[in-house]
C-alpha positions in Angstrom: -10.4 -19.6 27.8 -10.4 -23.1 26.5 -7.5 -25.9 27.3 -6.5 -26.3 23.4 -4.8 -22.9 23.4 -7.3 -20.2 22.4 -9.8 -17.7 23.4 -13.6 -17.3 21.9 -16.2 -15.0 22.6 -19.8 -15.5 21.3 -22.9 -13.4 20.4 -25.6 -13.6 17.9 -25.2 -9.8 17.4 -22.8 -9.1 14.6 -23.0 -5.4 15.2 -21.3 -6.2 19.0 -18.9 -8.6 17.5 -17.6 -6.2 14.9 -16.9 -3.5 17.7 -15.6 -6.1 19.9 -13.1 -7.4 17.0 -12.2 -4.0 16.3 -11.4 -2.8 20.1 -9.1 -5.8 20.1 -7.1 -4.6 17.0 -6.5 -1.4 18.8 -4.7 -3.3 21.5 -2.9 -5.3 18.9 -5.2 -8.6 19.6 -6.2 -10.1 16.1 -8.8 -12.4 16.0 -10.8 -14.7 13.3 -14.6 -15.2 13.4 -17.1 -17.7 12.3 -21.1 -18.2 12.3 -22.9 -20.7 13.2 -26.6 -21.9 14.1 -27.5 -22.2 17.8 -30.4 -23.9 19.8 -32.2 -22.6 22.9 -35.8 -23.1 24.2 -37.5 -20.9 21.6 -35.9 -22.4 18.5 -32.5 -21.7 16.2 -30.8 -18.6 16.2 -27.4 -17.9 14.2 -24.6 -17.0 16.2 -21.3 -15.8 15.9 -18.1 -16.5 17.9 -14.5 -14.8 17.8 -11.3 -16.7 18.4 -7.8 -15.0 19.4 -5.0 -17.6 18.8 -1.4 -17.5 18.3 0.7 -14.8 19.4 -2.5 -12.5 19.9 -3.3 -14.7 22.7 0.2 -13.7 24.6 -1.0 -10.5 23.9 -4.5 -10.6 24.9 -3.5 -12.3 28.1 -0.7 -9.2 28.8 -2.7 -6.4 27.9 -6.5 -7.2 28.5 -7.2 -10.5 30.6 -10.5 -11.9 31.8 -11.3 -10.6 35.6 -11.8 -13.8 37.7 -10.3 -16.7 34.8 -6.6 -16.5 35.7 -6.5 -19.7 36.3 -7.9 -21.0 33.0 -6.1 -18.2 31.4 -2.6 -19.7 32.7 -4.1 -23.3 31.4 -4.9 -21.9 27.9 -1.9 -20.3 27.7 0.3 -23.2 28.4 -1.5 -25.4 25.9 -0.5 -22.8 23.5 3.1 -23.1 24.4 3.3 -26.2 24.1 2.3 -26.5 20.4 1.9 -22.5 19.0 2.5 -24.2 15.3 -1.0 -25.0 14.4 -2.6 -22.1 16.4 -0.7 -19.3 14.5 -3.6 -17.4 12.7 -1.1 -14.5 11.9 -0.3 -15.7 7.7 1.3 -13.3 5.6 0.0 -13.5 2.0 2.2 -15.9 -0.4 3.8 -13.2 -2.4 6.1 -13.3 0.4 7.9 -15.8 -1.0 8.9 -13.6 -4.1 10.6 -11.2 -1.4 12.7 -14.3 0.0 13.5 -15.7 -3.4 14.9 -11.8 -3.8 17.1 -12.6 -0.9 17.9 -15.9 -1.6 19.1 -14.6 -5.3 21.1 -11.9 -3.3 23.4 -14.6 -1.3 23.6 -16.8 -4.3 21.7 -19.7 -3.1 20.0 -22.6 -4.1 16.2 -23.4 -2.7 18.2 -26.9 -1.6 20.6 -24.3 0.4 17.6 -22.2 2.3 15.9 -25.1 3.5 19.3 -26.7 5.1 19.8 -22.9 6.5 16.6 -22.6 8.0 15.4 -26.1 8.8 18.6 -28.4 8.9 18.3 -31.7 7.4 14.4 -32.1 8.1 12.9 -29.9 5.3 15.2 -29.0 2.4 12.8 -29.0 -0.3 11.4 -25.4 0.3 10.8 -24.8 -3.1 7.0 -26.9 -2.8 5.6 -24.2 -0.6 6.4 -21.2 -3.0 2.3 -20.4 -3.7 1.1 -21.1 0.0 1.2 -18.3 3.0 3.5 -17.8 5.7 3.4 -18.0 9.0 5.0 -14.8 10.8 6.8 -17.1 12.8 8.2 -18.7 10.3 9.2 -16.0 8.5 11.2 -15.1 11.6 13.2 -18.5 11.1 14.2 -17.0 7.0 14.9 -13.7 8.0 17.7 -14.7 11.0 19.1 -17.5 8.4 19.6 -15.0 5.8 20.2 -12.0 7.7 17.9 -9.9 5.5 16.6 -6.3 6.6 14.0 -6.5 4.2 12.3 -9.7 5.6 12.8 -8.1 9.3 11.2 -5.1 8.2 8.1 -7.2 6.9 8.1 -9.0 10.3 8.0 -5.5 12.0 5.1 -4.1 10.3 1.7 -3.6 12.1 -0.7 -5.0 9.2 -2.5 -8.0 9.2 -3.5 -10.0 6.0 -6.7 -11.9 5.7 -8.0 -13.5 2.2 -11.2 -11.7 1.1 -13.8 -14.2 0.8 -16.3 -12.4 -1.3 -17.4 -8.9 -2.8 -21.2 -7.9 -2.7 -22.9 -5.1 -4.5 -23.9 -2.5 -1.7 -25.7 -0.3 -4.4 -25.2 3.5 -4.8 -24.8 5.8 -1.7 -23.5 9.1 -1.0 -19.5 8.7 -0.2 -17.3 11.3 1.0 -13.7 12.6 0.8 -12.1 12.9 4.1 -8.0 14.0 3.7 -5.7 13.6 7.2 -2.8 15.9 7.2 0.6 13.9 7.6 0.2 10.5 6.3 -3.0 11.5 3.8 -4.8 7.7 5.2 -6.9 6.7 7.7 -8.8 3.3 8.8 -12.4 2.9 7.8 -14.4 -0.1 9.1 -10.9 -2.0 9.8 -9.5 -0.6 5.9 -6.6 1.4 5.7 -7.7 3.9 2.9 -5.6 6.8 0.9 -5.5 8.5 -1.9 -2.8 9.7 -4.3 -2.3 12.8 -6.1 1.2 11.7 -7.6 0.2 11.2 -10.9 -1.3 14.4 -11.2 1.9 16.3 -10.1 3.9 13.9 -12.7 1.7 14.9 -15.6 1.7 18.5 -15.1 6.0 18.7 -14.9 6.0 16.7 -18.1 3.3 18.6 -19.8 4.5 22.1 -18.5 8.3 22.1 -18.7 9.1 19.5 -21.7 5.5 19.4 -23.6 5.0 15.8 -23.3 1.2 14.5 -23.6 0.1 12.3 -20.8 -2.9 9.8 -20.5 -3.7 9.5 -16.7 -6.4 6.7 -16.4 -7.8 7.8 -13.0 -9.7 5.0 -11.0 -10.2 6.9 -8.1 -10.9 10.4 -8.9 -12.8 12.2 -11.4 -11.5 14.6 -13.7 -12.4 17.9 -11.9 -11.2 17.0 -8.7 -7.9 16.0 -10.1 -8.0 19.4 -11.6 -8.3 21.3 -8.4 -5.7 19.1 -7.0 -3.1 19.5 -10.0 -3.8 23.4 -9.5 -2.9 23.1 -5.8 -0.2 20.8 -5.5 1.7 22.9 -8.6 0.9 26.0 -7.5 1.9 25.3 -3.9 -1.1 26.3 -1.9 -3.3 23.6 0.0 -6.1 21.7 -1.8 -8.4 21.8 1.1 -8.0 25.8 1.1 -9.3 25.5 -2.8 -11.9 22.8 -1.7 -13.6 24.9 0.8 -13.5 28.6 -1.0 -10.6 29.7 1.9 -7.8 31.2 0.0 -5.8 33.5 1.3 -4.2 36.5 -1.4 -1.0 34.6 -1.3 -2.8 31.5 -2.4 -4.2 33.5 -4.9 -1.2 34.9 -6.3 0.3 31.4 -6.3 -2.5 29.9 -8.1 -2.3 32.9 -11.1 1.3 32.6 -11.6 0.8 29.0 -12.3 -2.1 29.4 -14.5 -0.4 32.2 -16.8 2.6 29.7 -16.9 0.3 26.9 -17.7 -1.4 29.1 -20.9 2.1 30.3 -22.1 3.6 26.7 -22.0 0.3 25.6 -23.5 0.9 22.9 -26.7 -1.1 21.5 -29.4 -2.0 18.6 -27.2 -3.3 18.5 -23.7 -2.7 16.5 -20.7 -5.6 13.6 -21.0 -8.0 12.4 -18.0 -10.1 9.5 -18.0 -11.7 9.0 -15.2 -15.1 6.6 -16.5 -14.0 3.5 -16.4 -15.9 0.9 -14.3 -14.1 -2.2 -13.8 -10.8 -1.1 -15.9 -9.0 -4.0 -17.5 -5.7 -4.3 -18.8 -7.1 -4.8 -22.1 -9.3 -1.8 -21.7 -5.9 0.0 -21.0 -4.3 -0.7 -24.0 -7.3 0.4 -25.9 -7.2 4.0 -24.5 -3.5 4.3 -25.1 -4.0 3.5 -28.9 -6.9 5.4 -29.2 -5.0 8.9 -28.0 -1.4 8.0 -28.4 0.3 10.0 -25.5 3.7 10.3 -24.6 3.5 8.5 -21.5 0.4 7.0 -19.4 -0.4 6.6 -16.0 -2.7 4.3 -14.1 -3.6 5.5 -10.3 -3.7 3.2 -9.0 -2.5 -0.7 -10.0 -4.5 -1.8 -6.8 -7.7 -0.8 -8.8 -6.9 -2.8 -12.0 -9.6 -5.7 -12.4 -8.4 -9.1 -12.4 -9.7 -12.7 -13.5 -12.4 -14.3 -10.8 -10.3 -17.2 -10.9 -7.3 -15.3 -9.0 -8.6 -15.5 -5.4 -5.9 -14.3 -3.1 -4.7 -10.6 -3.3 -1.2 -11.2 -4.2 -2.6 -12.9 -7.5 -4.3 -10.2 -8.7 -1.7 -7.7 -8.0 1.3 -10.1 -9.6 -1.6 -10.1 -12.7 -2.0 -6.3 -12.8 1.6 -5.4 -12.8 2.1 -8.4 -15.5 -0.4 -6.8 -17.7 0.4 -3.3 -17.2 4.0 -4.5 -18.4 2.6 -6.1 -21.2 0.8 -2.9 -22.4 4.1 -0.7 -22.5 5.2 -3.7 -24.9 2.7 -3.6 -26.9 2.4 -0.1 -27.5 5.9 1.3 -27.0 4.7 3.8 -24.3 6.2 4.2 -21.1 3.7 3.4 -18.3 3.8 4.5 -15.0 1.7 2.7 -12.2 0.9 4.4 -8.7 1.0 2.1 -6.1 0.2 3.4 -2.3 2.8 2.9 0.7 1.3 1.0 4.1 1.7 2.8 7.3 4.9 2.1 7.8 6.1 4.3 5.4 5.1 7.6 8.0 8.5 6.5 10.2 10.6 4.1 7.7 10.3 6.4 4.4 8.9 4.4 1.0 10.5 1.0 0.7 10.1 -2.1 -1.3 8.9 -3.7 1.8 6.3 -1.3 3.0 4.7 -0.8 -0.8 1.0 -1.4 0.0 -0.5 -4.2 -1.9 2.6 -6.9 -2.9 5.5 -7.2 -3.7 5.2 -8.1 -7.1 4.6 -5.0 -8.2 8.1 -4.0 -7.7 9.4 -6.8 -8.9 7.8 -6.6 -12.4 8.8 -2.5 -12.6 12.1 -1.6 -14.3 12.4 1.6 -12.3 10.7 2.0 -8.5 10.7 5.3 -7.2 9.6 6.2 -3.6 8.2 9.8 -2.6 7.5 10.3 0.9 7.2 14.1 2.9 6.6 14.1 6.7 4.4 17.3 7.9 7.5 19.2 8.6 9.0 18.6 5.3 5.7 19.8 4.0 5.9 23.0 5.8 9.3 23.9 4.4 8.3 22.5 0.7 10.6 19.6 0.7 10.2 16.0 -0.7 12.3 12.8 -0.5 12.7 10.6 -3.1 14.3 7.2 -3.2 15.6 5.3 -5.7 14.4 1.9 -4.8 14.9 -0.5 -7.7 16.3 0.3 -11.2 16.7 -2.6 -13.2 19.1 -1.2 -16.3 21.0 1.0 -14.2 22.4 2.1 -10.8 21.2 4.0 -7.7 19.4 1.4 -6.2 19.0 2.5 -2.2 19.9 6.4 -2.7 17.7 8.9 -1.4 17.5 12.9 -2.1 15.7 15.8 -0.7 14.3 18.2 -3.5 12.9 21.5 -2.7 9.7 22.8 -4.3 10.4 26.0 -5.3 6.9 28.0 -5.6 8.7 30.8 -7.4 9.5 29.0 -10.6 7.3 25.8 -9.7 9.9 23.4 -9.7 12.3 20.8 -7.7 15.6 21.6 -7.0 17.6 19.5 -5.0 17.7 20.6 -1.5 20.6 22.1 0.2 21.7 23.2 3.6 20.4 26.2 4.8 24.1 27.6 4.9 24.7 26.5 1.4 24.1 29.0 -1.7 21.1 28.4 -3.4 21.3 26.0 -6.4 21.4 27.5 -9.7 18.2 27.3 -12.3 20.0 25.0 -14.3 20.1 22.5 -11.4 16.0 22.1 -11.8 15.6 18.4 -12.8 
C-alpha cells in the first residue's frame, strides 16, 4: 500500500502476474499493469507491476486485504478518499457519450443545460468532452441528473473496458469449439467469447417460408458447421447431439421432416454462404452483394468487419463498421442484417440496447433493432423472447413478445398461456 492511494504488486514472471490479475478479477478487483527495467546485483531484468486504484482499491480492502498491513491499508484508503478523481481507472469508452446524447434528446435539453444540471455553474460546456473516455463515477452524475434508467443500466454492468494496444500475429494453431448451455458464452483468458446462430435461423425461415434468397457473410463459422447448426436449429434438436452423433430416434424424425419440407420448398436460388473472407472490409461486402444479388444479406458478426488502422479505439471501429454497412445497403438497395452479440448482463435482463456488446453506435446507425433472448427454461419449452428495441420508422419500441417454436411446423407462433387455446396456423409469423 502507498500513501498516494494505490496498491502495487511486482514480479518478474509474466505468467504469475497474469494469474494474479485473473484472480483479482474474480473478486471484482480491476488493475492495470506496466513493465519496466529493474536492476539488481547480478544485472538488469524486466519486472512487471500491477496497480490497484479507484473503486477497486476499496473492493480489495473489503474482500481481500493484506495480513499485517492494516495500518498501511488505512493510510492508502484515506489518501484515495481525499482525492479519488485522478485515481479512478474504471473508464467507459467514448461511445458512452452517444447514449448520453440519446438521453439528452429525449429530455429536449441542450448541452449547456446538461452541463448546468450535472456540474452546476462550474463546467457548463460538456460538448467538448464528447470524444473522450468517461469514468463510471462521472457517468453516475449524468444518470442521476437526467434520471436515466439506460445510463444506470450501463453503470451496473460488470464489464470493464480497456484500449487494445496492439494486435500480434500468433501464427496458425489448432482451435476448439466450446459450447456453454444457457448464456452460450464463456471467459477465455479474460475475454468473453460467444458464437451466434441467429443469422442461420433467419436465412432458413426466409428461404423456406417465402422463397427469399439470402447471402450470409460468415466471419466466424465455416459453411459446413453452419449447415449443421442450421439443420439443428430449424428441425428442433440439439446441435451437440448431431456434432457427436448422439441423436435419438425422435431427433432423426425431426431432421427427416425438416429435410422433406426444405426439399419441397426448394427454389431456383438457394441460401448463399461466403465463409472464406480474411480481414473483411465494407468494400468486400459490397462486392459480394453485387456479385450474387440476393434478396437480402447478413453479416455475422458486425464486430469482425475490418476497420482502417488509424481508428484506434473499439467504439470508433464499431461506429465505422455500422456506418459502412448501412452505406452498402443504400448503394445496393438491398436490406442488410448485422448480427451483434449481447453482453453477459442479457442473461438476467434479456436483450437491451444497453447490454449490446461492442458499442451502442451499432444501434444508433440501425433502422430496426430486435433483441432475442431465451433462458435455459425457455429453451426447454421451445420458447423465445423477442424485443423490439428500436424502430426508426414505426412504433413498438420497448415491446416484448414471446414466441413458441412449433417442432411440427418449424415455425414461430405467438406464445399463449397453457390454459388458452393454441394459436391457429394463420397466426404464424
